[in-house]
C-alpha positions as CSV (number, residue, x, y, z in Angstrom):
1,M,-32.1,64.2,12.2
2,R,-33.4,60.7,12.9
3,V,-34.8,60.4,9.4
4,L,-31.5,61.5,7.9
5,R,-29.6,59.0,9.9
6,N,-32.0,56.2,8.8
7,V,-31.6,57.2,5.2
8,L,-27.8,57.2,5.4
9,W,-27.8,53.8,7.2
10,V,-30.0,52.2,4.5
11,T,-27.8,53.8,1.8
12,C,-24.6,52.3,3.3
13,L,-26.2,48.9,3.5
14,A,-27.1,49.0,-0.2
15,V,-23.5,50.0,-1.1
16,I,-22.0,47.3,1.0
17,Y,-24.3,44.7,-0.5
18,S,-23.6,45.9,-4.0
19,C,-19.8,45.7,-3.5
20,A,-20.0,42.2,-2.0
21,H,-22.0,41.0,-4.9
22,V,-19.5,42.3,-7.4
23,V,-16.4,40.4,-6.1
24,N,-18.1,37.0,-6.4
25,P,-18.8,36.6,-10.1
26,D,-20.1,33.3,-11.5
27,G,-18.7,31.2,-14.4
28,G,-15.8,32.2,-16.5
29,A,-13.3,30.2,-18.5
30,K,-10.9,27.9,-16.7
31,D,-7.3,29.2,-16.4
32,T,-5.1,27.0,-18.5
33,K,-2.2,29.4,-19.1
34,S,1.2,28.5,-17.5
35,P,3.1,31.2,-15.7
36,S,5.7,33.0,-17.8
37,L,9.2,34.1,-16.7
38,V,9.4,37.9,-16.5
39,K,12.9,38.3,-15.2
40,A,15.8,36.3,-13.8
41,I,18.4,37.8,-11.5
42,P,21.1,37.0,-12.6
43,A,19.8,36.6,-16.2
44,N,19.4,33.0,-17.5
45,A,22.4,31.8,-19.4
46,S,24.7,34.2,-17.7
47,T,28.5,33.6,-17.7
48,A,31.4,34.5,-15.4
49,I,29.2,34.7,-12.3
50,Q,29.4,33.2,-8.8
51,P,25.8,33.7,-7.6
52,K,24.8,33.3,-3.9
53,E,21.2,33.8,-4.8
54,I,19.0,33.4,-7.9
55,R,15.6,35.1,-8.2
56,L,13.1,34.0,-10.8
57,Q,10.1,36.4,-11.3
58,F,6.9,35.3,-13.0
59,D,3.8,37.1,-14.3
60,E,1.5,35.5,-11.7
61,Y,1.6,34.0,-8.2
62,V,3.5,30.7,-8.2
63,Q,4.3,27.8,-6.0
64,L,6.9,25.0,-5.8
65,L,5.1,21.7,-5.6
66,N,8.1,19.5,-5.0
67,A,11.5,21.0,-4.1
68,D,13.0,17.5,-4.0
69,A,12.3,17.1,-7.7
70,V,14.6,20.0,-8.6
71,I,17.9,18.8,-10.0
72,I,21.1,20.8,-9.8
73,S,24.0,19.5,-11.9
74,P,26.9,19.2,-11.1
75,P,25.6,18.3,-7.6
76,L,26.4,20.6,-4.7
77,A,27.7,19.4,-1.3
78,N,25.0,21.5,0.5
79,I,21.4,21.3,-0.7
80,P,20.3,24.8,-1.8
81,T,17.3,26.4,-0.2
82,I,14.5,26.9,-2.8
83,K,11.4,28.8,-1.8
84,A,8.4,30.3,-3.5
85,K,7.0,33.7,-2.4
86,N,4.3,35.6,-4.3
87,K,5.4,35.7,-7.9
88,S,9.0,34.7,-7.3
89,I,11.2,31.6,-6.8
90,R,14.3,32.1,-4.7
91,V,17.3,29.8,-4.8
92,A,19.9,30.3,-2.1
93,L,23.3,28.7,-2.9
94,E,25.6,28.0,0.1
95,D,28.4,26.2,-1.8
96,T,31.6,27.7,-3.3
97,L,31.1,26.9,-7.0
98,L,33.7,25.2,-9.2
99,P,35.6,27.4,-11.6
100,N,34.9,27.4,-15.3
101,T,31.8,25.2,-14.8
102,T,28.4,25.3,-16.4
103,Y,25.6,24.7,-13.8
104,S,22.0,23.8,-14.7
105,I,19.0,23.9,-12.3
106,N,16.3,21.8,-13.8
107,F,12.9,22.4,-12.2
108,G,11.0,20.0,-14.4
109,D,7.3,20.7,-13.8
110,A,7.7,21.7,-10.2
111,I,6.8,25.4,-10.6
112,T,3.0,26.0,-11.1
113,D,0.5,28.7,-10.6
114,I,-1.5,28.6,-7.4
115,T,-5.0,28.4,-8.8
116,E,-5.1,25.6,-11.3
117,R,-1.5,24.2,-10.9
118,N,-0.6,24.9,-14.5
119,P,3.1,24.0,-14.7
120,V,6.0,25.8,-16.2
121,K,7.0,22.9,-18.4
122,N,10.5,21.6,-18.2
123,F,11.8,24.8,-16.9
124,S,15.6,25.1,-16.4
125,Y,18.0,27.9,-15.4
126,V,21.6,27.7,-16.6
127,F,24.7,29.7,-15.7
128,S,28.5,29.4,-15.9
129,T,31.3,30.4,-13.6
130,G,33.5,30.6,-16.6
131,T,33.4,32.7,-19.7
132,F,31.2,30.4,-21.8
133,L,28.4,27.9,-21.5
134,D,29.0,24.2,-22.2
135,T,26.5,23.1,-24.9
136,A,27.2,19.4,-25.3
137,F,24.5,16.9,-24.2
138,V,24.0,13.2,-23.6
139,A,20.6,11.5,-23.9
140,G,19.1,8.0,-24.0
141,T,16.6,5.6,-22.6
142,L,16.6,3.2,-19.6
143,K,14.8,-0.1,-19.6
144,D,14.7,-3.1,-17.3
145,A,17.1,-5.7,-18.7
146,Y,14.8,-8.6,-18.2
147,S,11.3,-7.2,-18.9
148,G,12.1,-4.5,-21.3
149,K,9.9,-2.0,-19.4
150,A,10.8,1.6,-19.2
151,L,12.1,2.7,-15.8
152,K,11.0,5.9,-14.1
153,D,12.8,8.1,-11.6
154,Y,16.2,6.4,-11.9
155,L,19.4,8.5,-11.5
156,V,21.5,8.7,-14.7
157,M,25.0,9.8,-13.8
158,L,28.1,11.0,-15.8
159,Y,31.6,10.7,-14.4
160,M,34.9,12.1,-15.7
161,D,36.8,9.7,-13.3
162,F,37.2,6.4,-15.1
163,D,38.1,4.2,-12.1
164,D,35.9,1.1,-11.8
165,S,34.9,1.9,-8.2
166,V,33.8,5.4,-9.1
167,P,30.0,4.9,-8.7
168,A,30.5,3.3,-5.3
169,K,32.8,6.0,-3.9
170,H,32.2,9.3,-5.6
171,M,29.3,11.7,-6.5
172,P,28.6,12.1,-10.2
173,Y,29.8,15.2,-12.1
174,Y,26.4,15.5,-13.9
175,F,23.1,13.7,-13.3
176,T,19.4,13.7,-14.1
177,K,16.4,11.4,-13.6
178,T,14.4,9.3,-16.1
179,D,10.9,10.2,-17.0
180,A,7.9,7.9,-17.2
181,E,9.0,6.6,-20.6
182,G,12.5,5.9,-19.3
183,R,13.9,8.8,-21.3
184,W,16.7,11.0,-20.0
185,R,18.8,13.9,-21.2
186,I,21.7,15.8,-19.5
187,N,22.2,19.2,-21.2
188,N,25.1,21.8,-20.9
189,V,27.9,19.3,-20.2
190,K,31.5,19.6,-21.1
191,E,32.4,18.2,-24.5
192,T,34.6,15.3,-23.3
193,Q,34.4,11.6,-22.5
194,Y,32.3,10.2,-19.6
195,R,31.5,7.0,-17.9
196,V,27.7,6.6,-17.9
197,F,25.7,4.8,-15.2
198,A,22.0,4.6,-14.1
199,L,21.0,3.7,-10.6
200,K,17.9,3.2,-8.5
201,D,19.2,5.2,-5.6
202,E,17.2,3.7,-2.8
203,N,19.0,5.6,0.0
204,S,19.4,8.9,-2.0
205,D,23.1,9.3,-1.5
206,F,24.1,9.2,-5.2
207,L,26.3,6.1,-4.6
208,F,26.1,2.5,-5.7
209,D,26.5,1.3,-2.1
210,Q,23.6,-1.1,-1.6
211,V,23.6,-4.6,-3.2
212,T,19.8,-4.3,-3.7
213,E,20.1,-1.2,-5.9
214,P,19.6,-2.0,-9.6
215,I,22.3,-0.6,-11.8
216,A,23.0,0.0,-15.5
217,F,26.2,1.0,-17.2
218,A,27.6,1.8,-20.7
219,D,30.2,-0.7,-21.8
220,T,32.5,2.0,-23.3
221,L,33.4,5.7,-22.6
222,I,30.8,8.0,-24.1
223,K,31.8,11.2,-25.8
224,A,29.4,14.1,-25.3
225,T,29.0,16.4,-28.3
226,A,27.1,19.5,-29.3
227,N,25.0,17.4,-31.6
228,G,24.2,15.0,-28.7
229,T,25.1,11.4,-28.0
230,L,22.4,8.7,-27.6
231,V,23.0,6.0,-25.0
232,P,20.6,3.1,-24.4
233,L,20.9,1.6,-20.9
234,F,19.6,-1.6,-19.4
235,A,19.3,-2.0,-15.6
236,F,19.7,-5.2,-13.7
237,K,20.1,-6.2,-10.1
238,N,23.8,-6.9,-9.6
239,E,24.7,-10.5,-9.1
240,S,25.7,-11.1,-5.6
241,D,29.1,-12.5,-4.7
242,K,27.7,-14.1,-1.5
243,V,24.7,-16.2,-0.9
244,R,22.3,-14.4,1.6
245,L,18.7,-14.6,2.5
246,E,17.0,-11.5,0.8
247,S,13.3,-12.1,1.6
248,N,11.3,-14.0,4.1
249,K,7.6,-13.4,3.8
250,T,4.2,-15.1,4.4
251,I,2.3,-15.4,1.1
252,A,-0.7,-17.4,2.2
253,A,-1.9,-19.3,5.3
254,G,0.8,-21.7,6.3
255,I,3.1,-20.8,3.3
256,Q,6.3,-19.0,3.7
257,Q,8.4,-17.8,0.8
258,L,12.2,-17.6,1.1
259,I,14.4,-15.9,-1.5
260,W,18.2,-15.9,-1.6
261,S,20.5,-13.6,-3.5
262,K,21.7,-16.4,-5.7
263,S,21.5,-20.1,-6.2
264,L,22.3,-22.3,-3.1
265,G,24.0,-24.7,-5.4
266,S,23.3,-28.0,-7.1
267,S,22.7,-30.0,-3.9
268,T,19.7,-29.7,-1.6
269,P,20.5,-28.0,1.7
270,N,20.2,-29.9,5.0
271,I,17.0,-28.9,6.7
272,R,15.9,-29.0,10.4
273,F,12.8,-27.7,12.0
274,L,14.0,-26.5,15.4
275,S,10.5,-25.5,16.6
276,T,8.7,-28.0,18.7
277,K,5.1,-27.6,17.5
278,A,5.3,-26.1,14.0
279,Q,6.7,-28.7,11.6
280,G,6.3,-28.9,7.8
281,S,7.9,-29.5,4.5
282,I,10.0,-27.3,2.1
283,C,10.4,-27.4,-1.7
284,F,12.9,-25.5,-3.8
285,S,12.7,-23.8,-7.2
286,R,14.4,-25.3,-10.2
287,H,17.3,-22.9,-9.9
288,M,17.6,-23.3,-6.1
289,D,17.3,-19.6,-5.3
290,T,13.7,-19.7,-3.9
291,A,12.0,-22.0,-1.4
292,Y,8.5,-22.5,-0.1
293,V,7.9,-23.7,3.4
294,Y,4.6,-25.4,4.2
295,T,3.8,-25.6,7.9
296,S,1.4,-28.1,9.3
297,S,0.5,-26.3,12.6
298,Y,-3.0,-24.8,12.9
299,A,-2.2,-23.0,16.1
300,R,-0.4,-19.7,16.7
301,D,3.2,-20.6,17.0
302,S,6.8,-19.7,15.9
303,V,8.6,-21.6,13.1
304,I,12.3,-21.9,13.5
305,L,14.1,-23.5,10.5
306,E,17.8,-24.3,10.1
307,L,19.3,-24.7,6.6
308,S,22.9,-25.7,6.0
309,Y,24.4,-25.4,2.5
310,A,28.0,-25.1,1.3
311,S,29.8,-23.3,4.1
312,N,26.7,-21.4,5.2
313,R,24.1,-22.0,7.9
314,D,20.9,-19.9,8.1
315,T,18.5,-19.9,11.1
316,I,15.2,-18.5,9.9
317,A,12.2,-17.7,12.1
318,W,8.7,-16.3,11.7
319,E,5.3,-16.3,13.4
320,I,2.3,-18.3,12.3
321,R,-0.6,-15.8,12.6
322,A,-3.5,-18.1,13.2
323,D,-7.1,-17.2,14.0
324,E,-8.4,-17.8,17.5
325,D,-11.1,-20.0,16.0
326,S,-9.3,-23.2,14.9
327,L,-12.2,-24.1,12.6
328,Q,-11.7,-20.8,10.7
329,W,-8.0,-21.5,10.5
330,R,-8.7,-25.0,9.1
331,K,-10.9,-23.5,6.4
332,K,-8.1,-21.1,5.4
333,Y,-5.6,-24.0,5.6
334,K,-7.5,-26.3,3.3
335,A,-5.9,-26.6,-0.1
336,S,-7.2,-25.1,-3.3
337,A,-6.2,-25.7,-6.9
338,L,-6.2,-24.1,-10.3
339,L,-5.7,-25.4,-13.8
340,N,-2.6,-24.3,-15.5
341,T,-2.5,-20.8,-17.2
342,Q,-2.5,-22.2,-20.7
343,V,-6.1,-23.2,-20.7
344,A,-8.8,-20.8,-22.0
345,S,-11.8,-19.9,-19.8
346,R,-15.3,-18.9,-20.7
347,M,-18.6,-18.4,-18.8
348,T,-21.7,-20.1,-20.1
349,K,-25.2,-18.6,-20.0
350,S,-25.9,-20.5,-16.8
351,N,-22.8,-18.9,-15.1
352,V,-20.7,-22.1,-15.3
353,T,-17.0,-21.6,-16.0
354,V,-15.8,-23.9,-18.7
355,Q,-12.0,-24.3,-19.4
356,S,-10.9,-25.4,-22.8
357,F,-7.7,-27.3,-23.6
358,L,-5.9,-28.1,-26.9
359,P,-6.1,-31.7,-28.3
360,N,-2.4,-32.4,-27.6
361,Q,-2.4,-30.6,-24.3
362,D,-1.8,-32.2,-20.9
363,I,-3.9,-31.0,-17.9
364,S,-2.0,-29.8,-14.9
365,I,-3.5,-28.8,-11.6
366,R,-1.5,-26.5,-9.3
367,F,-2.2,-26.8,-5.6
368,N,-1.5,-24.1,-3.1
369,R,0.3,-26.5,-0.8
370,P,2.0,-29.9,-1.1
371,M,-0.2,-33.0,-1.7
372,Q,0.6,-36.7,-1.1
373,R,-0.2,-39.2,-3.8
374,D,-1.8,-41.7,-1.5
375,L,-4.1,-39.1,-0.1
376,I,-5.3,-38.0,-3.6
377,N,-5.8,-41.6,-4.6
378,A,-7.8,-42.3,-1.4
379,S,-10.6,-40.0,-2.5
380,G,-9.8,-40.4,-6.2
381,V,-9.6,-38.4,-9.5
382,Y,-12.4,-38.8,-11.9
383,L,-13.3,-37.9,-15.5
384,V,-17.1,-37.6,-15.7
385,K,-19.0,-37.4,-19.0
386,D,-22.5,-37.6,-17.5
387,S,-24.3,-39.1,-14.6
388,S,-23.7,-42.7,-15.9
389,T,-20.3,-42.4,-17.5
390,S,-17.1,-41.8,-15.6
391,I,-13.5,-43.0,-15.4
392,R,-11.3,-43.1,-12.4
393,I,-7.6,-42.2,-12.9
394,N,-5.1,-43.7,-10.5
395,I,-2.3,-41.3,-9.7
396,D,1.2,-42.8,-10.2
397,S,4.6,-41.5,-9.1
398,T,5.1,-39.8,-12.5
399,M,2.0,-37.6,-12.2
400,L,2.7,-35.7,-9.0
401,S,5.7,-33.4,-8.9
402,A,8.5,-34.0,-6.4
403,D,7.3,-31.1,-4.3
404,G,3.7,-32.3,-4.3
405,M,2.4,-29.0,-5.7
406,Q,1.4,-30.0,-9.2
407,L,-0.6,-32.9,-10.6
408,Q,-0.1,-33.6,-14.3
409,I,-2.6,-35.7,-16.3
410,A,-1.2,-36.7,-19.7
411,N,-3.4,-35.9,-22.7
412,T,-3.4,-39.6,-23.6
413,R,-5.3,-40.4,-20.4
414,L,-8.1,-37.8,-21.0
415,N,-10.2,-40.2,-23.2
416,S,-11.6,-38.7,-26.4
417,W,-14.6,-36.8,-24.9
418,N,-15.0,-33.3,-26.0
419,D,-16.9,-32.1,-22.9
420,F,-16.5,-33.5,-19.5
421,K,-15.7,-32.8,-15.8
422,L,-12.5,-33.4,-13.9
423,I,-13.4,-34.0,-10.2
424,L,-11.3,-34.5,-7.1
425,P,-13.8,-35.5,-4.4
426,A,-13.4,-33.9,-0.9
427,N,-11.1,-35.3,1.7
428,N,-9.4,-34.0,4.8
429,W,-7.0,-31.9,2.7
430,Y,-9.4,-30.1,0.3
431,D,-13.0,-29.6,-0.5
432,T,-14.3,-31.0,-3.7
433,L,-12.4,-29.7,-6.7
434,K,-14.4,-29.6,-9.9
435,F,-13.3,-28.4,-13.4
436,N,-15.5,-28.2,-16.5
437,L,-13.4,-29.1,-19.5
438,H,-13.8,-28.6,-23.2
439,R,-11.6,-29.9,-25.9
440,A,-11.0,-27.1,-28.5
441,T,-12.5,-27.7,-31.9
442,E,-10.8,-26.8,-35.2
443,E,-12.6,-23.4,-35.3
444,E,-11.3,-22.7,-31.8
445,R,-7.7,-23.5,-32.4
446,A,-5.0,-22.9,-35.1
447,S,-1.6,-24.1,-36.2
448,L,1.7,-22.2,-36.2
449,Q,4.9,-22.8,-38.2
450,L,8.0,-20.9,-37.1
451,H,11.1,-20.5,-39.3
452,F,14.3,-19.0,-38.0
453,D,16.5,-17.2,-40.5
454,K,19.5,-18.8,-38.9
455,T,20.3,-21.3,-36.2
456,S,22.0,-20.6,-33.0
457,S,22.8,-22.8,-30.1
458,K,22.7,-19.8,-27.7
459,A,19.4,-18.3,-28.7
460,I,16.2,-19.2,-26.9
461,V,12.9,-18.0,-28.4
462,F,9.9,-17.4,-26.1
463,L,6.3,-16.9,-27.2
464,S,3.9,-15.2,-24.7
465,L,0.1,-14.9,-24.9
466,N,-1.8,-12.6,-22.5
467,E,1.5,-11.7,-20.8
468,Q,2.2,-15.4,-20.0
469,V,5.1,-17.3,-21.6
470,V,3.4,-20.3,-23.2
471,Y,6.2,-21.7,-25.5
472,R,10.0,-21.7,-25.4
473,F,12.3,-23.2,-28.1
474,S,16.0,-23.4,-28.8
475,A,16.9,-21.8,-32.1
476,S,19.4,-24.7,-32.8
477,S,16.8,-26.0,-35.3
478,A,15.6,-23.8,-38.1
479,D,11.9,-24.9,-38.1
480,I,9.4,-25.4,-35.3
481,S,5.9,-26.8,-35.9
482,L,3.1,-26.3,-33.5
483,K,0.1,-28.3,-34.6
484,H,-2.4,-26.8,-32.1
485,V,-2.2,-23.3,-30.6
486,W,-4.7,-20.9,-29.2
487,P,-5.8,-17.9,-31.3
488,G,-4.5,-14.6,-30.1
489,T,-1.7,-12.1,-30.3
490,Y,1.7,-13.6,-29.5
491,K,4.7,-11.6,-28.5
492,V,8.2,-12.8,-29.3
493,M,11.2,-12.6,-27.0
494,I,14.7,-13.9,-27.8
495,L,17.3,-14.6,-25.1
496,Q,21.0,-14.8,-25.9
497,D,21.9,-17.5,-23.4
498,E,25.6,-16.9,-23.3
499,N,26.5,-19.5,-20.7
500,A,24.0,-22.1,-22.1
501,N,22.3,-22.8,-18.8
502,G,18.8,-22.4,-20.1
503,R,17.9,-19.3,-18.1
504,W,18.4,-15.5,-18.1
505,D,21.4,-14.4,-16.0
506,T,21.8,-11.0,-14.4
507,G,25.0,-9.0,-14.7
508,N,27.8,-8.0,-12.4
509,Y,29.1,-4.5,-12.6
510,F,32.3,-5.2,-10.7
511,Q,33.2,-7.9,-13.2
512,H,32.2,-5.5,-16.0
513,R,29.6,-8.1,-17.2
514,Q,26.3,-7.0,-18.6
515,S,23.2,-9.1,-18.0
516,E,22.3,-11.5,-20.8
517,K,20.6,-9.7,-23.7
518,I,16.9,-10.1,-24.3
519,Q,15.4,-8.8,-27.5
520,F,11.7,-8.0,-27.7
521,L,10.6,-8.1,-31.3
522,P,8.4,-5.1,-32.3
523,N,6.1,-7.2,-34.5
524,T,3.6,-9.6,-32.9
525,I,2.2,-12.8,-34.4
526,Q,-1.5,-12.6,-35.1
527,V,-3.3,-16.0,-35.0
528,K,-7.0,-16.6,-35.6
529,G,-9.1,-19.7,-35.2
530,N,-8.8,-22.3,-37.9
531,W,-5.8,-20.5,-39.4
532,E,-2.5,-22.0,-40.5
533,V,0.2,-19.3,-39.8
534,V,3.8,-19.4,-41.0
535,Q,6.1,-16.9,-39.4
536,E,9.7,-16.1,-40.0
537,I,11.8,-14.9,-37.0
538,K,15.2,-13.2,-37.3
539,I,17.7,-14.4,-34.8
540,P,20.0,-11.5,-33.7
541,D,23.8,-11.9,-34.0
């Protein structure tokens, strides 16, 4: 009997081992197949129904990756419960549905299998409480009005109420969200007219109720048709009716940036430092909507600043976050500087950075904090050709900007040397600043002639190189000649400056005013070294 039991025990072990080995195969092709819908209850595209529950059955186990990404349009007062279980998706509807209305549930790519997360692409379920399905649709694109970049995850909303206050007071009748390319489409809508809006809904309430939410709107009513209607939209941050401080943040040691909702006006505000230790200076942007405060305290302290402008008075406070080690703080606090962005940089074989400039180009140095002319002159500014040849430049009142942030050296003062150094010796404000400069040769530069097909006093043409605007011209003259330009690929942008103030202005929805139009030309200007390029530019109407 003992022998029999031993044989049986060994046999069972062998069977168990064999079974375990079978259920763990190696290799095999990766699953790339998306789940397929087997059955929907009620059936997809059903009419004359008032469902309380919808079940979607697939051919494999599924999951819902992001229930918040599911869009139900028209929107419901109570958010439906959407859950995945085994091979099914269950949607529980708690609302009483509107009569004679087509509803669409757009899952996007939220339904996937559970192994490889293969999505059911752009899956939607449609039904109608009436006797037929609406088949009209509206589609389009959404871009930032200033940069021209596509905007993702913005709400696009349709209203059948035409009152101007509708986006601020009422939920949309239909809505969707933009994709990564700024594209949007709302299917199965009634064939009628709509007001169309897009909104960055920052508080997720489907309302334009925050002044910081960018908005876009169609100028006219849009008629949805079965063949589709295309609507390009351009979003902007709504112009504020009141001046208010929108941002107060530290951007570097001892530098605070203040941004207001709109310009403070043409006159400089009255400024008082109310803090006892932390004092400093303040400079404003050209358009008086941004200011930089430069504090002189090295110790941990609070800054309290009072600004009075028009009928407003702002009291602004922040903390200086200094290091315990005052020497370390002083190192952080010392000024640094960069040449302007229109110079070209290259690295030599000996790892020395050389920055090139055009023969007619001024050299400007941008400091990270305000400088004083007398302090710069105390240590000097030098052009150095070699160890025995140098020129000292005396800084006059025209060379340092009013805010003390930028030093400009005219091209006529740079001598005729092709290769030299620009040196600002060390002082109490900064360590030695040294720039290796090279005057571009004919092979390293080009010329560019621009011809506008028509003149316009309102059109301003911008040329950008490496994502930086390097030239701007009024189209009031038909021809522009640039004797020296850098080689590269130039992008062209044209602003329709409707109020002739020389800058782009945002819109105001409540005044039914779009932002000023900016056109980005699809074709670029290709410029190579030692080329003479002639380019015609069409000015839009």
